[in-house]
MDTraj code that builds the backbone (N, CA, C; nanometers):
import mdtraj as md
import numpy as np

residues = "UNK UNK UNK UNK UNK UNK UNK UNK UNK UNK UNK UNK UNK UNK UNK UNK UNK UNK UNK UNK UNK UNK UNK UNK UNK UNK UNK UNK UNK UNK UNK UNK UNK UNK UNK UNK UNK UNK UNK UNK UNK UNK UNK UNK UNK UNK UNK UNK UNK UNK UNK UNK UNK UNK UNK UNK UNK UNK UNK UNK UNK UNK UNK UNK UNK UNK UNK UNK UNK UNK UNK UNK UNK UNK UNK UNK UNK UNK UNK UNK".split()
xyz = np.array([
    [-0.0125, 1.7480, -3.0796],
    [-0.0097, 1.6243, -3.0042],
    [-0.1268, 1.6239, -2.9066],
    [-0.2011, 1.5149, -2.9065],
    [-0.3171, 1.5007, -2.8187],
    [-0.2727, 1.4425, -2.6849],
    [-0.3237, 1.4986, -2.5753],
    [-0.2894, 1.4471, -2.4429],
    [-0.3964, 1.3501, -2.3956],
    [-0.3553, 1.2567, -2.3114],
    [-0.4477, 1.1563, -2.2576],
    [-0.5145, 1.2080, -2.1316],
    [-0.6365, 1.1617, -2.1108],
    [-0.7039, 1.1923, -1.9850],
    [-0.6427, 1.1050, -1.8752],
    [-0.6731, 1.1390, -1.7524],
    [-0.6221, 1.0619, -1.6382],
    [-0.6681, 0.9162, -1.6464],
    [-0.7942, 0.8947, -1.6860],
    [-0.8480, 0.7589, -1.6962],
    [-0.7767, 0.6795, -1.8053],
    [-0.7495, 0.7441, -1.9183],
    [-0.6801, 0.6769, -2.0278],
    [-0.5374, 0.6403, -1.9880],
    [-0.4714, 0.7308, -1.9189],
    [-0.3354, 0.7048, -1.8736],
    [-0.3328, 0.5886, -1.7746],
    [-0.4299, 0.5843, -1.6808],
    [-0.4385, 0.4732, -1.5859],
    [-0.4589, 0.3404, -1.6584],
    [-0.5437, 0.3403, -1.7609],
    [-0.5694, 0.2172, -1.8365],
    [-0.4426, 0.1688, -1.9066],
    [-0.3674, 0.2601, -1.9629],
    [-0.2432, 0.2227, -2.0304],
    [-0.1419, 0.1709, -1.9291],
    [-0.1269, 0.2411, -1.8182],
    [-0.0309, 0.1990, -1.7171],
    [-0.0674, 0.0641, -1.6564],
    [-0.1961, 0.0321, -1.6511],
    [-0.2390, -0.0967, -1.5959],
    [-0.1962, -0.2122, -1.6843],
    [-0.1888, -0.1912, -1.8131],
    [-0.1569, -0.3008, -1.9048],
    [-0.0074, -0.3229, -1.9222],
    [0.0732, -0.2276, -1.8782],
    [0.2179, -0.2393, -1.8940],
    [0.2775, -0.3034, -1.7689],
    [0.3425, -0.4190, -1.7832],
    [0.4056, -0.4819, -1.6662],
    [0.5206, -0.3970, -1.6125],
    [0.5395, -0.4008, -1.4826],
    [0.6487, -0.3295, -1.4172],
    [0.7806, -0.3945, -1.4561],
    [0.8811, -0.3148, -1.4836],
    [1.0101, -0.3657, -1.5286],
    [1.0805, -0.4465, -1.4188],
    [1.0508, -0.4192, -1.2932],
    [1.1189, -0.4876, -1.1831],
    [1.0822, -0.6349, -1.1732],
    [0.9524, -0.6656, -1.1899],
    [0.9102, -0.8048, -1.1691],
    [0.8113, -0.8556, -1.2736],
    [0.7718, -0.7724, -1.3671],
    [0.6812, -0.8154, -1.4727],
    [0.5353, -0.8199, -1.4333],
    [0.5019, -0.7702, -1.3142],
    [0.3633, -0.7715, -1.2679],
    [0.2935, -0.6409, -1.3008],
    [0.1647, -0.6511, -1.3334],
    [0.0840, -0.5306, -1.3487],
    [0.0372, -0.4862, -1.2104],
    [-0.0213, -0.3690, -1.2045],
    [-0.0707, -0.3168, -1.0769],
    [-0.1737, -0.4117, -1.0161],
    [-0.2672, -0.4609, -1.0971],
    [-0.3715, -0.5505, -1.0463],
    [-0.3126, -0.6814, -0.9959],
    [-0.2171, -0.7372, -1.0674],
    [-0.1534, -0.8612, -1.0225],
    [-0.0843, -0.8410, -0.8880],
    [-0.0172, -0.7279, -0.8741],
    [0.0519, -0.6981, -0.7485],
    [-0.0489, -0.6834, -0.6334],
    [-0.1627, -0.6194, -0.6606],
    [-0.2663, -0.6035, -0.5580],
    [-0.3214, -0.7390, -0.5167],
    [-0.3479, -0.8262, -0.6129],
    [-0.4015, -0.9587, -0.5808],
    [-0.3041, -1.0346, -0.4910],
    [-0.1771, -1.0333, -0.5255],
    [-0.0782, -1.1046, -0.4442],
    [-0.0644, -1.0427, -0.3051],
    [-0.0710, -0.9105, -0.2971],
    [-0.0643, -0.8417, -0.1680],
    [-0.1824, -0.8811, -0.0790],
    [-0.3023, -0.8764, -0.1364],
    [-0.4228, -0.9091, -0.0593],
    [-0.4222, -1.0568, -0.0209],
    [-0.3773, -1.1439, -0.1086],
    [-0.3678, -1.2863, -0.0782],
    [-0.2736, -1.3095, 0.0402],
    [-0.1566, -1.2493, 0.0365],
    [-0.0605, -1.2649, 0.1460],
    [-0.1163, -1.2113, 0.2775],
    [-0.1747, -1.0936, 0.2718],
    [-0.2313, -1.0310, 0.3927],
    [-0.3423, -1.1183, 0.4528],
    [-0.4282, -1.1716, 0.3676],
    [-0.5401, -1.2535, 0.4145],
    [-0.4908, -1.3872, 0.4689],
    [-0.3912, -1.4480, 0.4047],
    [-0.3347, -1.5726, 0.4564],
    [-0.2746, -1.5518, 0.5951],
    [-0.2098, -1.4392, 0.6153],
    [-0.1527, -1.4099, 0.7476],
    [-0.2638, -1.3957, 0.8521],
    [-0.3727, -1.3298, 0.8154],
    [-0.4865, -1.3149, 0.9060],
    [-0.5475, -1.4503, 0.9417],
    [-0.5406, -1.5426, 0.8480],
    [-0.5997, -1.6757, 0.8676],
    [-0.4972, -1.7774, 0.9163],
    [-0.3886, -1.7286, 0.9720],
    [-0.2830, -1.8138, 1.0300],
    [-0.2285, -1.9153, 0.9288],
    [-0.2096, -1.8696, 0.8048],
    [-0.1495, -1.9539, 0.7030],
    [-0.2460, -2.0461, 0.6297],
    [-0.3708, -2.0469, 0.6715],
    [-0.4691, -2.1337, 0.6037],
    [-0.5010, -2.0796, 0.4650],
    [-0.5505, -2.1690, 0.3800],
    [-0.5899, -2.1290, 0.2450],
    [-0.6991, -2.0235, 0.2495],
    [-0.7000, -1.9368, 0.1502],
    [-0.7989, -1.8299, 0.1402],
    [-0.9021, -1.8689, 0.0358],
    [-1.0296, -1.8744, 0.0736],
    [-1.1327, -1.9039, -0.0265],
    [-1.1318, -1.7978, -0.1373],
    [-1.1506, -1.8424, -0.2599],
    [-1.1454, -1.7528, -0.3738],
    [-1.2463, -1.6389, -0.3606],
    [-1.3645, -1.6691, -0.3136],
    [-1.4677, -1.5652, -0.3015],
    [-1.4259, -1.4597, -0.1980],
    [-1.3587, -1.5007, -0.0921],
    [-1.3102, -1.4051, 0.0080],
    [-1.2027, -1.3159, -0.0533],
    [-1.1107, -1.3770, -0.1274],
    [-1.0048, -1.3008, -0.1916],
    [-1.0640, -1.2025, -0.2915],
    [-1.1588, -1.2473, -0.3706],
    [-1.2224, -1.1603, -0.4706],
    [-1.2880, -1.0395, -0.4034],
    [-1.3608, -1.0635, -0.2964],
    [-1.4263, -0.9537, -0.2255],
    [-1.3269, -0.8519, -0.1727],
    [-1.2164, -0.8994, -0.1217],
    [-1.1149, -0.8084, -0.0678],
    [-1.0397, -0.7344, -0.1785],
    [-1.0168, -0.8016, -0.2901],
    [-0.9491, -0.7360, -0.4025],
    [-1.0374, -0.6252, -0.4600],
    [-1.1693, -0.6450, -0.4574],
    [-1.2614, -0.5437, -0.5086],
    [-1.2527, -0.4126, -0.4311],
    [-1.1996, -0.4163, -0.3097],
    [-1.1812, -0.2934, -0.2334],
    [-1.0731, -0.2056, -0.2961],
    [-0.9870, -0.2641, -0.3791],
    [-0.8769, -0.1917, -0.4416],
    [-0.8964, -0.1697, -0.5912],
    [-0.9558, -0.2695, -0.6587],
    [-0.9636, -0.2687, -0.8046],
    [-1.1039, -0.3102, -0.8475],
    [-1.1551, -0.2449, -0.9504],
    [-1.2854, -0.2815, -1.0054],
    [-1.2641, -0.3787, -1.1212],
    [-1.2999, -0.5071, -1.1007],
    [-1.2883, -0.6052, -1.2072],
    [-1.3962, -0.7108, -1.1894],
    [-1.4350, -0.7706, -1.3016],
    [-1.5387, -0.8733, -1.2979],
    [-1.4816, -1.0023, -1.2410],
    [-1.5710, -1.0923, -1.2064],
    [-1.5278, -1.2224, -1.1544],
    [-1.4481, -1.2987, -1.2601],
    [-1.4907, -1.2884, -1.3858],
    [-1.4182, -1.3564, -1.4940],
    [-1.2775, -1.2991, -1.5101],
    [-1.2653, -1.1660, -1.5042],
    [-1.1326, -1.1034, -1.5136],
    [-1.0444, -1.1465, -1.3970],
    [-1.1036, -1.1557, -1.2790],
    [-1.0309, -1.1969, -1.1596],
    [-0.9727, -1.3367, -1.1792],
    [-1.0516, -1.4278, -1.2339],
    [-1.0037, -1.5644, -1.2556],
    [-0.8941, -1.5692, -1.3621],
    [-0.9005, -1.4815, -1.4611],
    [-0.7926, -1.4739, -1.5607],
    [-0.6628, -1.4333, -1.4916],
    [-0.6705, -1.3345, -1.4030],
    [-0.5516, -1.2925, -1.3281],
    [-0.4995, -1.4063, -1.2406],
    [-0.5895, -1.4776, -1.1723],
    [-0.5460, -1.5891, -1.0878],
    [-0.4752, -1.6958, -1.1704],
    [-0.5308, -1.7268, -1.2859],
    [-0.4674, -1.8262, -1.3741],
    [-0.3304, -1.7791, -1.4196],
    [-0.3204, -1.6521, -1.4555],
    [-0.1927, -1.5967, -1.5006],
    [-0.0877, -1.6003, -1.3903],
    [-0.1329, -1.5793, -1.2652],
    [-0.0410, -1.5797, -1.1514],
    [-0.0101, -1.7196, -1.1004],
    [-0.0857, -1.8188, -1.1488],
    [-0.0644, -1.9549, -1.1025],
    [-0.1243, -1.9818, -0.9663],
    [-0.2202, -1.8991, -0.9262],
    [-0.2871, -1.9184, -0.7976],
    [-0.3936, -2.0242, -0.8169],
    [-0.3912, -2.1240, -0.7329],
    [-0.4875, -2.2333, -0.7444],
    [-0.6158, -2.1944, -0.6766],
    [-0.7261, -2.2033, -0.7483],
    [-0.8581, -2.1666, -0.6960],
    [-0.9266, -2.2841, -0.6292],
    [-1.0497, -2.2620, -0.5890],
    [-1.1294, -2.3658, -0.5236],
    [-1.1514, -2.4835, -0.6179],
    [-1.1379, -2.6038, -0.5647],
    [-1.1719, -2.7237, -0.6399],
    [-1.0701, -2.7648, -0.7448],
    [-0.9510, -2.7090, -0.7435],
    [-0.8514, -2.7490, -0.8432],
    [-0.7450, -2.8340, -0.7814],
])
top = md.Topology()
chain = top.add_chain()
for i, resn in enumerate(residues, 1):
    res = top.add_residue(resn, chain, resSeq=i)
    for name in ("N", "CA", "C"):
        top.add_atom(name, md.element.get_by_symbol(name[0]), res)
traj = md.Trajectory(xyz[None], top)
């Protein structure tokens, strides 16, 4: 039996939704950062570019991947 490297295991775990709420790790991070940033801004909307920059502190993903996650989460972006 072949064992997975740490990186391979992380990639697999990222794609499997959590049984508790169906969110992946990245989705949970995006929602956490969104909530935290909204609180800092006294409930005001968070610009997508600001959210993306802050999410990058936790997860490495392209801008296109980020927008796919936002669409999946139902988060409304700029200009929609």
